[in-house]
C-alpha positions in Angstrom: 52.0 88.9 96.4 55.8 89.4 95.9 58.2 86.5 96.0 61.1 88.6 97.0 61.5 92.1 98.5 63.8 92.8 95.6 60.8 92.5 93.2 58.5 94.8 95.3 57.0 97.5 93.2 58.0 101.2 93.4 54.7 101.9 95.2 56.1 100.2 98.3 59.6 101.6 98.0 58.9 104.7 100.1 58.3 105.7 103.7 54.9 104.8 105.1 54.0 108.4 105.9 54.4 109.4 102.3 51.4 107.3 101.3 49.3 110.0 103.1 51.0 113.0 101.6 48.7 113.3 98.6 46.1 114.6 101.0 48.4 117.2 102.6 49.4 119.6 100.0 47.3 122.9 99.7 44.5 122.9 97.2 45.6 124.1 93.8 49.1 122.5 94.1 50.2 121.2 90.7 54.0 121.1 91.1 56.6 120.2 93.7 60.3 120.8 93.0 62.9 119.3 95.4 66.7 119.2 95.5 69.4 117.0 97.1 72.5 118.3 98.8 75.2 117.4 101.3 74.9 120.0 104.1 78.5 119.5 105.2 80.1 116.7 107.2 83.4 114.9 107.5 84.8 116.3 104.2 84.3 119.6 102.5 83.4 118.1 99.1 81.7 115.0 97.7 82.1 112.8 94.6 78.7 112.6 93.0 78.1 108.9 92.0 75.5 106.2 92.0 72.4 107.8 90.7 72.5 105.9 87.4 72.4 102.6 89.3 69.2 103.6 91.1 67.6 104.9 87.9 68.4 101.7 85.9 67.7 99.3 88.7 64.6 100.8 90.3 63.0 103.8 88.6 62.9 101.9 85.3 60.5 99.3 86.7 56.9 99.7 85.5 54.0 99.7 87.9 51.1 97.5 86.9 47.4 97.4 88.0 48.2 94.2 89.9 50.9 96.2 91.8 48.2 98.8 92.7 45.8 96.2 93.9 48.5 94.6 96.1 49.7 97.9 97.5 46.2 99.0 98.3 45.5 95.8 100.2 48.8 96.1 102.1 48.3 99.7 103.0 44.8 99.3 104.1 46.2 96.9 106.7 49.2 99.0 107.5 47.8 102.5 107.6 44.0 101.9 107.6 41.4 102.2 104.9 41.0 105.4 102.8 44.6 106.7 102.9 46.1 104.9 99.9 45.9 107.0 96.7 44.4 104.4 94.4 43.3 107.0 91.9 46.7 108.5 91.6 48.5 105.2 91.1 45.8 104.1 88.6 46.6 107.3 86.6 50.3 106.4 86.6 49.5 103.0 85.2 47.0 104.1 82.6 48.4 107.6 81.5 52.1 107.0 82.1 52.5 103.4 81.2 53.4 102.5 84.8 56.4 104.9 85.0 56.6 107.6 87.6 56.0 111.1 86.0 59.2 112.8 87.3 62.0 114.7 85.8 65.4 114.4 87.4 68.3 116.8 86.7 71.7 115.9 88.1 75.4 116.8 88.1 77.6 114.6 86.0 78.6 111.5 88.0 82.3 111.7 89.1 82.1 115.5 89.5 83.7 116.7 92.8 81.3 119.2 94.3 81.8 121.3 97.4 79.2 120.6 100.2 76.1 122.7 100.5 75.5 122.6 96.8 72.7 121.1 94.8 73.5 117.6 93.4 70.2 116.8 91.7 66.7 118.2 91.4 63.4 116.3 91.1 60.0 117.5 89.9 56.7 116.0 88.8 55.7 116.3 85.2 52.0 115.5 85.7 50.2 118.5 87.3 47.7 116.1 88.8 50.4 114.2 90.7 52.6 116.7 92.6 53.0 114.3 95.5 55.2 112.0 93.2 58.2 114.3 93.6 58.9 113.6 97.2 57.5 110.0 97.0 60.7 109.1 95.3 62.9 110.8 98.0 63.2 107.6 99.9 64.7 105.8 96.9 66.9 108.6 95.5 68.3 109.8 98.8 70.0 106.4 99.1 72.6 107.8 96.7 74.1 109.2 99.9 75.8 105.8 100.2 77.8 105.5 96.9 78.5 109.3 97.1 79.9 108.9 100.7 82.0 105.8 99.8 83.4 107.4 96.7 84.2 110.5 98.7 86.0 108.6 101.5 87.9 106.6 99.0 89.0 109.7 97.1 90.0 111.6 100.3 92.2 108.6 101.1 93.6 108.7 97.6 94.5 112.4 98.1 96.2 111.5 101.4 98.3 108.6 100.0 99.1 110.6 96.9 100.6 113.4 99.0 102.9 110.9 100.7 103.8 109.2 97.5 104.6 112.6 96.0 106.9 113.4 98.9 108.6 110.1 99.3 108.0 107.8 96.4 106.4 107.2 93.0 102.8 108.5 92.4 102.4 106.2 89.4 101.4 103.3 91.7 98.5 105.2 93.3 95.7 103.2 91.7 96.5 100.1 93.7 97.3 101.6 97.0 93.9 101.1 98.6 92.3 97.7 98.2 88.6 97.0 99.0 88.4 94.3 101.7 84.8 95.2 102.6 82.6 92.5 101.0 82.1 90.4 104.1 81.6 93.3 106.4 78.6 95.0 104.7 74.9 94.6 105.4 73.9 93.1 102.1 74.9 91.9 98.6 73.6 95.2 97.2 75.6 97.3 99.7 78.7 95.4 98.6 77.9 96.0 94.9 77.1 99.7 95.3 79.8 100.6 97.8 82.4 98.5 96.1 81.6 100.1 92.8 81.9 103.5 94.4 85.4 102.7 95.6 86.4 101.7 92.1 85.8 105.2 90.9 89.1 106.1 92.5 91.1 102.9 92.8 91.5 99.7 90.8 92.2 97.2 93.6 89.3 95.2 95.0 88.3 91.8 96.4 84.6 92.6 96.2 83.8 90.7 93.0 80.1 91.7 92.9 81.2 95.3 92.5 82.9 94.3 89.2 79.6 93.0 88.0 77.7 96.1 89.0 80.2 98.4 87.2 79.7 96.2 84.1 75.9 96.0 84.2 75.1 99.6 85.1 78.1 101.6 83.8 79.4 99.4 80.9 82.9 98.8 82.4 84.1 95.3 81.4 86.6 94.9 84.2 86.8 97.7 86.7 89.2 96.2 89.2 91.9 93.7 89.8 93.3 91.5 92.6 96.1 89.0 93.3 96.5 85.6 94.9 96.5 85.9 98.6 96.5 83.7 101.7 94.1 83.8 104.6 94.6 82.4 108.1 92.8 79.2 107.3 95.2 78.4 104.5 98.2 79.0 106.7 97.1 77.5 110.0 95.8 74.4 108.2 99.4 73.3 107.9 99.9 73.5 111.6 102.3 75.8 113.6 105.2 73.4 113.2 104.8 73.7 109.4 104.6 77.4 109.1 107.7 77.3 106.9 106.1 74.9 104.5 102.9 77.0 104.3 104.9 80.0 103.2 107.0 78.0 100.9 103.9 76.6 99.2 102.8 80.2 98.5 106.1 80.9 96.8 105.9 77.8 94.7 102.3 78.3 93.7 102.2 82.0 93.1 105.8 83.3 93.1 105.8 83.8 89.3 103.9 86.9 90.2 103.7 89.7 89.6 102.5 89.9 93.2 101.3 87.5 95.8 100.2 88.3 99.4 100.7 86.2 102.5 99.1 86.9 105.9 102.0 86.3 108.3 100.8 87.0 111.8 99.0 83.7 112.6 101.7 83.1 115.2 104.5 85.7 115.4 104.7 88.3 112.8 108.1 89.5 113.8 109.6 86.0 113.7 107.9 85.4 110.4 109.5 88.4 108.9 113.0 88.0 110.4 113.5 84.2 110.6 111.3 82.8 107.9 110.7 85.3 105.1 114.0 87.1 105.7 115.9 84.0 106.8 115.3 80.5 105.7 112.9 81.4 102.9 114.9 84.5 101.7 116.7 82.8 98.8 113.4 81.5 97.5 111.7 84.8 97.8 114.6 86.5 95.9 114.6 83.8 93.2 110.9 84.0 92.4 109.9 86.5 89.7 107.1 87.9 91.7 107.1 90.4 94.6 106.1 89.1 98.0 103.5 91.2 99.9 103.4 90.5 103.6 100.2 91.1 105.5 100.1 91.7 109.2 96.6 91.4 110.7 96.8 92.3 114.3 98.3 94.8 116.7 98.4 98.6 116.5 98.7 99.1 112.7 101.2 102.0 112.5 103.5 100.4 115.1 103.4 96.9 113.5 103.9 98.2 109.9 106.8 100.4 111.1 108.5 97.5 112.9 108.1 94.9 110.2 109.2 97.3 107.5 112.5 97.9 109.5 112.9 94.2 110.0 112.4 93.5 106.3 114.8 96.3 105.5 117.5 94.6 107.5 116.9 91.2 106.0 116.2 92.1 102.4 118.0 95.4 102.0 116.7 98.4 100.3 117.5 101.1 97.7 117.3 104.8 98.2 115.2 106.6 95.7 115.9 110.0 94.2 113.8 111.7 96.9 116.0 110.2 99.6 113.6 107.6 100.9 114.2 103.9 101.4 112.4 101.3 99.2 112.5 97.6 100.2 114.0 95.0 97.8 111.7 92.4 96.5 109.1 92.7 99.3 106.2 95.0 100.2 103.7 95.3 103.1 99.9 95.5 103.0 98.0 96.5 106.1 94.3 95.5 106.2 93.4 95.4 109.8 92.2 98.5 111.6 92.5 100.7 108.6 90.6 104.0 108.2 91.5 107.5 107.0 93.3 108.5 110.2 95.3 105.2 110.6 96.5 105.4 107.0 97.9 108.9 107.8 99.6 107.6 111.0 101.2 104.7 109.1 102.5 106.8 106.3 103.8 109.5 108.7 105.5 106.8 110.9 107.3 105.4 107.8 108.2 108.9 106.5 109.8 109.9 109.8 112.0 106.9 109.6 113.0 107.5 106.0 110.8 104.9 104.4 109.0 105.6 101.2 105.2 105.2 100.9 106.0 102.9 98.0 106.6 100.1 100.6 103.1 99.9 101.8 99.5 99.4 100.5 96.3 99.2 102.4 93.2 97.0 102.5 90.1 98.6 103.9 86.9 96.8 104.9 84.2 98.0 107.2 85.6 101.6 107.5 85.3 101.9 103.7 81.9 100.2 102.9 80.1 100.1 106.2 81.2 102.7 108.8 79.3 105.6 107.4 75.7 106.8 107.3 73.6 109.5 105.8 74.9 112.0 108.3 78.6 111.4 107.5 78.0 114.1 104.8 74.6 115.3 106.1 72.6 114.5 103.0 69.0 115.7 102.6 66.3 116.1 99.9 64.1 119.2 100.5 61.4 120.9 98.6 62.4 124.4 97.4 59.7 125.4 94.9 56.1 124.6 94.1 53.4 125.6 91.7 50.0 126.5 93.2 47.1 128.1 91.4 49.5 128.5 88.4 51.9 130.6 90.4 55.5 129.5 91.2 56.3 129.9 94.9 59.5 129.4 96.9 59.4 126.7 99.6 62.0 126.4 102.4 62.6 125.5 106.0 64.5 127.6 108.5 64.4 126.0 112.0 65.4 128.3 114.8 67.0 125.4 116.6 69.5 124.5 113.9 70.7 126.9 111.3 72.6 124.1 109.6 69.3 122.7 108.5 68.1 125.8 106.7 67.2 124.7 103.2 67.5 126.4 99.9 64.6 128.2 98.2 63.5 128.5 94.5 64.5 126.6 91.4 68.2 125.9 91.4 71.1 125.3 89.2 74.8 124.5 89.7 77.3 126.8 87.9 81.0 127.5 87.8 81.9 130.8 89.3 85.6 131.8 89.1 86.5 128.1 89.0 84.3 127.1 91.9 81.0 125.3 91.7 78.2 127.1 93.5 74.4 126.9 93.6 72.3 129.8 92.3 68.7 130.3 91.5 67.6 129.3 88.0 67.1 132.8 86.7 70.6 133.9 87.6 73.5 134.0 85.1 75.7 131.0 84.5 75.4 127.7 82.6 73.9 124.8 84.6 76.2 121.9 84.8 73.3 119.7 85.8 71.4 118.1 83.0 68.2 116.1 82.7 69.2 112.5 83.1 65.7 111.0 83.6 62.2 111.9 82.5 59.0 109.9 82.7 60.7 106.5 82.7 63.4 107.2 80.1 67.1 107.4 80.9 68.4 110.4 78.9 72.1 110.3 79.9 74.1 107.0 80.2 77.5 107.6 81.6 80.5 105.3 81.3 82.6 104.3 84.2 85.7 105.5 82.4 84.2 109.0 82.0 83.3 109.1 85.7 86.8 108.1 86.8 88.2 110.9 84.6 86.0 113.4 86.3 86.9 112.2 89.8 90.7 112.3 89.3 92.7 114.1 91.9 
């Protein structure tokens, strides 16, 4: 009996129907070869990331005979007697020391790959256990999540970079999108995995568990950074009549900087910017070494950011950079409410139209970054494309008449560069395969560092 679902053996980390698949392959089947791809979706390319986490955290767990006994008892209740493959799992324990006999080839993590290309391949290494290949589909397909988060984060980085290039200083790009998503995800593990995926592209985060994940699984001592910041409880605790004192306390406690952020819409964001920050507190803000970052948290984001930027420009003044755009003196804005890819574009465009540099604003992104996506955002799938039956290699594929988009690839595959573009070809065709064997029979063969992955994902 398990004490926690997190300690459940790999036998039970699959879909129920896969328990019966060992009885379904044709007689003489000794090998199944499958691949993973993004079949399209919201963006034309994806950032491959997160496989190493699943290999280290899950596939590295040994299966014991006690696990087999427990799984058999559970599956007899769940599916009925005679379906569970006890002989197969006993073979894994006795012949393979409890490790699943699979070989996984994969693209380097951090590599940006156009959709409809192979990302990884999986095949069994024991000819008596061909069903193992797709048994691990359930576990490995979960890499859709870190890949999707890393992809969304990188697409936003490209968007912000474009506006910085046009209106400001691109050197500040690494801290322009801050992860606000910890409280909005479905689990601690989602926060760790998704938060880590965001950090492939940016260095700003408030999801502390993602820092630990990057350290444990990718050897990155400190992957992200944050600053002191207020929340509504720390402002409203002073009472409305003492809003001035609440803000003043932030200057006194954290004004030595380099940055400190203060949510300022608990009551009236416009009055806070004009009469308090830009009025009675202005001298203190200017005298403090650090830069004040004002955070609105309600209203229509692109309208509110535009309005308070103009208020702050009148109150604090601004300089004009060499690109002809205005940059606020001593104060910046961070918008964390209602932020997604589209709204970031609207905010940056609204500022640009009025002559404001993208240097003035940063973004905090929560649910839309870590939670508002699913496997179909980029249409991920793992499908069999080749098999060995009676010592003969055969192509396997699907081609549904009702949906051409779900037509799968056939044959053994590799990912090659062709005139500077990555494309999938069959294994026998020319070209060097950028995929490499990263896992085989319980052994991690490639251990990538976070720094290397970041380098691969650079825009």
